[in-house]
C-alpha positions as CSV (number, residue, x, y, z in Angstrom):
1,X,1.0,15.5,17.2
2,X,-1.5,14.6,20.0
3,X,-3.8,16.9,19.7
4,X,-6.6,16.3,17.1
5,X,-9.2,18.6,16.1
6,X,-13.0,19.2,14.2
7,X,-12.9,22.6,12.9
8,X,-16.0,24.2,13.1
9,X,-16.9,26.4,10.4
10,X,-20.8,26.5,9.0
11,X,-21.8,28.9,6.7
12,X,-18.2,30.8,6.5
13,X,-15.5,28.2,4.7
14,X,-14.0,29.8,1.3
15,X,-15.1,33.2,2.4
16,X,-13.0,35.6,4.4
17,X,-14.9,34.9,7.3
18,X,-13.8,31.5,7.1
19,X,-9.6,32.5,7.4
20,X,-9.1,31.1,10.4
21,X,-10.0,27.4,9.3
22,X,-8.3,28.0,6.0
23,X,-4.8,28.8,8.0
24,X,-5.4,25.5,9.6
25,X,-6.2,23.8,6.3
26,X,-3.0,25.1,4.3
27,X,-1.2,24.4,8.1
28,X,-1.4,23.2,11.4
29,X,1.2,22.8,13.9
30,X,-0.5,22.1,16.9
31,X,-3.2,19.5,15.9
32,X,-4.0,17.3,13.5
33,X,-7.4,18.4,11.8
34,X,-9.5,15.6,11.4
35,X,-12.3,17.6,9.4
36,X,-13.7,21.2,8.7
37,X,-17.8,21.3,9.5
38,X,-19.6,23.4,6.7
39,X,-22.5,21.8,5.2
40,X,-22.5,23.7,2.2
41,X,-19.2,21.7,1.0
42,X,-20.0,17.9,2.3
43,X,-17.9,15.4,1.3
44,X,-15.7,17.6,-0.4
45,X,-11.6,18.2,0.0
46,X,-11.1,21.0,2.1
47,X,-8.0,21.9,0.1
48,X,-9.8,21.2,-3.1
49,X,-12.3,23.5,-2.5
50,X,-9.6,26.3,-1.1
51,X,-7.1,26.0,-3.7
52,X,-8.0,23.1,-5.8
53,X,-5.3,21.2,-4.4
54,X,-6.4,18.0,-2.4
55,X,-5.4,18.3,1.4
56,X,-6.3,14.9,2.7
57,X,-9.2,16.8,5.3
58,X,-12.8,16.2,4.4
59,X,-15.6,19.0,4.8
60,X,-18.6,17.2,6.9
61,X,-22.3,17.9,7.2
62,X,-22.0,18.7,11.3
63,X,-20.6,17.9,14.3
64,X,-22.1,14.6,14.8
65,X,-21.2,14.0,11.3
66,X,-17.0,14.9,12.0
67,X,-17.3,12.5,15.3
68,X,-18.7,9.8,13.6
69,X,-16.3,9.9,10.7
70,X,-13.5,10.5,13.5
71,X,-14.9,6.8,15.4
72,X,-15.1,4.9,11.8
73,X,-11.5,5.9,11.1
74,X,-10.0,5.4,14.6
75,X,-9.1,8.6,15.3
76,X,-9.5,10.3,18.8
77,X,-10.5,13.9,19.1
78,X,-9.5,15.9,21.0
79,X,-10.1,20.0,20.1
80,X,-12.7,21.4,18.7
81,X,-11.7,25.0,16.9
82,X,-13.8,27.5,15.5
83,X,-12.8,28.3,12.6
84,X,-14.7,31.2,12.0
85,X,-14.0,34.8,11.6
86,X,-17.1,36.2,12.2
87,X,-17.8,40.6,11.7
88,X,-17.2,41.5,14.9
89,X,-15.6,38.3,15.9
90,X,-19.1,37.7,18.2
91,X,-20.2,33.8,17.9
92,X,-23.9,33.6,16.5
93,X,-26.5,31.9,19.2
94,X,-26.7,28.9,16.7
95,X,-23.0,28.2,16.7
96,X,-22.6,28.4,20.8
97,X,-24.9,25.3,20.7
98,X,-22.6,23.5,18.7
99,X,-20.1,24.4,21.0
100,X,-22.0,23.2,23.8
101,X,-22.4,20.1,22.2
102,X,-18.6,20.2,21.2
103,X,-18.1,20.6,24.9
104,X,-20.8,17.7,25.7
105,X,-18.9,15.2,23.9
106,X,-15.7,16.1,25.7
107,X,-13.9,18.5,23.4
108,X,-11.4,20.8,24.4
109,X,-12.4,24.2,22.6
110,X,-10.4,26.7,21.2
111,X,-11.3,29.9,19.9
112,X,-10.0,32.7,18.7
113,X,-13.7,35.1,18.9
114,X,-14.0,38.1,20.8
115,X,-16.7,36.7,22.4
116,X,-15.2,34.8,25.3
117,X,-16.8,31.3,25.9
118,X,-14.7,30.9,29.3
119,X,-17.5,33.8,30.4
120,X,-20.0,31.9,29.6
121,X,-21.7,30.6,32.5
122,X,-23.6,27.4,30.9
123,X,-20.3,26.6,29.1
124,X,-18.3,27.0,32.2
125,X,-20.2,24.3,33.7
126,X,-20.5,22.2,31.2
127,X,-16.7,22.3,30.7
128,X,-16.1,21.6,34.6
129,X,-18.9,19.0,34.6
130,X,-16.7,17.3,31.2
131,X,-13.7,17.7,32.3
132,X,-12.4,20.0,29.4
133,X,-10.8,23.3,28.9
134,X,-11.7,26.2,26.7
135,X,-9.4,28.8,25.6
136,X,-10.2,31.9,24.8
137,X,-6.7,33.0,22.4
138,X,-7.7,36.7,22.4
139,X,-8.2,36.8,25.8
140,X,-5.9,39.9,26.6
141,X,-2.9,39.1,29.4
142,X,-3.7,41.1,33.0
143,X,-1.6,44.1,32.8
144,X,0.6,43.4,35.2
145,X,2.3,40.8,32.5
146,X,2.0,43.7,29.8
147,X,5.3,45.7,28.2
148,X,5.6,48.8,27.8
149,X,8.1,50.0,24.8
150,X,12.0,50.2,26.0
151,X,14.0,50.5,23.2
152,X,15.2,47.0,23.3
153,X,14.5,46.7,19.7
154,X,17.9,47.9,18.9
155,X,19.1,44.9,20.4
156,X,17.4,42.9,17.8
157,X,19.7,42.4,15.2
158,X,17.8,40.1,12.9
159,X,16.4,40.9,9.3
160,X,12.9,41.6,9.6
161,X,10.7,41.3,7.1
162,X,7.1,43.1,7.5
163,X,4.5,41.1,6.0
164,X,1.5,43.9,5.3
165,X,-1.4,44.0,3.2
166,X,-3.4,46.4,1.2
167,X,-6.4,45.3,3.0
168,X,-7.8,42.7,5.9
169,X,-8.2,39.2,4.9
170,X,-6.1,39.3,2.2
171,X,-3.3,36.4,2.5
172,X,-0.9,38.0,4.2
173,X,-1.2,35.0,7.3
174,X,-0.5,32.4,4.5
175,X,2.3,34.3,2.5
176,X,4.3,34.6,5.8
177,X,4.1,31.1,6.4
178,X,5.3,30.2,2.6
179,X,8.0,32.9,2.8
180,X,9.4,31.4,6.3
181,X,9.1,27.8,5.0
182,X,11.1,28.8,1.7
183,X,14.0,30.8,3.6
184,X,14.3,28.0,5.9
185,X,14.4,25.4,2.9
186,X,17.3,27.4,2.0
187,X,19.3,27.3,5.1
188,X,17.8,30.4,6.8
189,X,17.2,30.7,10.3
190,X,13.7,32.1,10.0
191,X,10.9,32.5,12.7
192,X,7.5,33.7,12.1
193,X,6.2,36.5,14.5
194,X,2.7,36.0,14.6
195,X,0.2,39.2,15.2
196,X,-3.2,37.2,15.6
197,X,-5.1,34.9,16.9
198,X,-5.2,32.7,13.6
199,X,-1.1,32.4,13.9
200,X,-1.2,31.3,17.6
201,X,-4.1,28.2,16.6
202,X,-1.6,27.1,13.6
203,X,1.4,26.9,16.2
204,X,3.2,30.0,15.4
205,X,5.8,29.7,18.4
206,X,6.6,33.6,18.8
207,X,3.3,36.2,18.3
208,X,1.0,38.3,20.1
209,X,-3.0,39.0,19.6
210,X,-2.5,42.5,18.1
211,X,-5.9,43.7,18.3
212,X,-6.6,42.1,21.8
213,X,-4.5,44.7,23.7
214,X,-4.6,47.8,25.3
215,X,-3.3,50.6,23.0
216,X,-1.1,51.9,25.3
217,X,0.8,48.3,25.5
218,X,0.6,47.5,21.6
219,X,4.7,48.9,20.9
220,X,5.7,47.1,23.9
221,X,4.2,43.8,23.2
222,X,5.3,44.0,19.8
223,X,8.7,44.8,20.9
224,X,9.1,41.9,23.4
225,X,8.1,39.1,21.4
226,X,10.6,40.6,18.9
227,X,13.1,40.9,21.7
228,X,12.4,37.4,23.1
229,X,12.3,35.7,19.8
230,X,16.1,37.0,19.3
231,X,17.2,36.1,22.6
232,X,16.0,32.9,22.6
233,X,16.7,31.6,19.2
234,X,19.1,34.1,17.8
235,X,17.2,33.9,14.1
236,X,18.7,35.4,10.7
237,X,15.0,36.5,9.7
238,X,12.0,37.4,11.1
239,X,8.9,37.1,9.4
240,X,6.1,39.9,10.5
241,X,2.5,39.1,10.1
242,X,0.5,42.1,9.4
243,X,-2.8,43.3,10.4
244,X,-5.3,44.6,8.8
245,X,-4.2,47.9,6.5
246,X,-3.0,51.4,6.8
247,X,-6.2,52.8,4.9
248,X,-8.9,50.1,6.1
249,X,-11.7,52.0,7.6
250,X,-12.8,49.2,9.7
251,X,-9.6,47.0,10.2
252,X,-6.6,50.1,10.5
253,X,-3.4,48.3,11.1
254,X,0.1,48.0,10.1
255,X,1.7,51.3,11.4
256,X,2.6,49.7,15.0
257,X,4.9,47.6,13.4
258,X,6.4,49.9,10.9
259,X,7.0,52.3,13.7
260,X,8.2,49.5,16.5
261,X,9.4,46.6,14.7
262,X,11.3,48.5,12.0
263,X,11.2,46.2,9.5
264,X,14.5,46.3,6.6
265,X,11.9,45.5,4.0
266,X,8.3,45.4,3.6
267,X,5.9,42.6,1.1
268,X,2.7,44.3,0.6
269,X,0.1,41.5,-0.3
270,X,-2.9,42.5,-2.6
271,X,-6.1,41.5,-4.4
272,X,-6.4,42.9,-7.7
273,X,-10.0,42.0,-8.3
274,X,-11.2,43.9,-5.0
275,X,-12.8,47.1,-5.7
276,X,-14.0,47.9,-2.0
277,X,-12.5,47.3,1.5
278,X,-13.5,43.9,2.6
279,X,-17.4,43.9,4.1
280,X,-17.7,47.5,3.5
281,X,-18.9,48.3,-0.3
282,X,-19.5,52.3,0.8
283,X,-15.7,52.0,0.8
284,X,-13.6,51.6,-2.2
285,X,-10.0,50.5,-2.3
286,X,-7.1,53.1,-2.4
287,X,-4.8,52.5,-5.6
288,X,-2.4,50.1,-5.3
289,X,0.1,52.9,-6.0
290,X,-1.6,55.0,-3.0
291,X,-1.1,52.1,-0.6
292,X,2.6,51.6,-1.3
293,X,3.4,55.6,-1.7
294,X,2.1,55.5,2.1
295,X,3.9,52.2,3.3
296,X,7.3,53.8,2.2
297,X,6.6,57.1,3.6
298,X,5.7,56.1,7.3
299,X,8.5,53.3,6.9
300,X,11.5,55.3,5.2
301,X,11.7,51.9,3.9
302,X,10.7,50.1,0.3
303,X,8.4,47.8,-0.4
304,X,10.5,45.0,-2.6
305,X,7.3,42.9,-3.7
306,X,3.7,42.9,-3.8
307,X,2.1,39.6,-3.4
308,X,-1.1,38.8,-4.8
309,X,-4.3,37.0,-3.5
310,X,-6.3,35.6,-6.7
311,X,-9.4,35.5,-5.5
312,X,-11.8,36.0,-8.5
313,X,-9.5,35.9,-10.8
314,X,-8.8,33.2,-13.7
315,X,-5.2,31.9,-13.7
316,X,-4.6,34.0,-16.8
317,X,-6.4,37.1,-15.4
318,X,-3.7,36.7,-12.3
319,X,-0.8,36.3,-14.9
320,X,-1.9,39.8,-16.1
321,X,-2.4,41.3,-12.8
322,X,0.7,40.6,-11.9
323,X,2.4,42.1,-15.4
324,X,0.7,45.3,-14.5
325,X,1.4,45.6,-11.3
326,X,4.8,44.9,-12.2
327,X,4.5,47.7,-15.0
328,X,2.7,50.4,-13.1
329,X,4.7,50.3,-9.6
330,X,8.1,48.8,-11.0
331,X,8.0,45.9,-7.8
332,X,7.6,42.7,-8.8
333,X,4.3,40.9,-8.3
334,X,4.1,37.3,-7.7
335,X,0.9,35.1,-6.8
336,X,2.5,33.1,-4.6
337,X,-0.2,30.6,-3.7
338,X,0.2,29.6,-7.3
339,X,3.4,29.9,-8.7
340,X,5.5,29.6,-5.1
341,X,8.0,32.1,-3.3
342,X,10.7,31.6,-5.6
343,X,10.3,34.9,-6.9
344,X,9.8,36.4,-3.2
345,X,13.1,35.3,-2.1
346,X,14.9,36.9,-5.0
347,X,13.2,40.1,-4.2
348,X,14.9,39.6,-0.7
349,X,18.0,38.3,-1.7
350,X,20.1,41.5,-1.0
351,X,18.9,42.1,2.5
352,X,19.7,38.1,3.2
353,X,23.1,39.0,1.4
354,X,23.6,41.7,3.8
355,X,22.3,40.2,6.4
356,X,24.5,37.1,6.6
357,X,27.7,39.8,5.6
């Protein structure tokens, strides 16, 4: 890849507010990631911090250190990616100064926040003077380019699998990519349908940024991206990335994918150690069985597997959590990040067989 990125995640790497950076450590089809900036983990491997597995991506102290390292290694960084996913998706003032320094260093800026850096007069002037571009991934298209629901979803004959979650920042996108890779390896033509800024930043070919859209056009944009993917690629399988969760008070999401995307099967990502919704200790998580029931009632389809996020669990505790979920729900429970996606593919095998019949 000709694009080479420094990813900024100061103070947030290895937390739920660093999920964009995490996605790029685990997968990037848009850039070669040179380093992650977070002084708390400087001089460590980013993959080792996240997953206990080296990724060959160093964590560095600062933007200056990232640039120095790139020069020493003969690399030519082209992009500065804001890897933060802050509460409210706003960019703190001190971080904006780092963005300005990145522009002065002649790096193109990619940001997935709701703060549109391309509307900041100082940054726009700097970018013009330095001949670089600022791209706000979450900036919505003009309304004349948006689509209204038409019913053409009925023309899309691919098997559609929705990867929903019981909370926000719970690992839906990571599991979705692992499933996509596993299905492709088995010879099933498969496309990821991204619905957030990070999947775009990672390089998903088809997607929308769901939470940047005017509500009236959400269903039409979901339908259109599925139809476009079908018309251009005719994939056997589409994996739909979920957003938020049905019952999260701050980030409700998933209903649009169920009602418009009309998936044939649903996988539910869950963090067994979480007691409260992410960032909101006053709101307890709804029980898993209740969340499964809600998804199945709304969709008329089955939750075929629960995939777990093993945060704050030892390996033994994660295995025990999977066993408890299987026992209480009767649904396969799989730690895909640790154990791989084979069991998840097996749970989908009847649907895959019917799709090929």
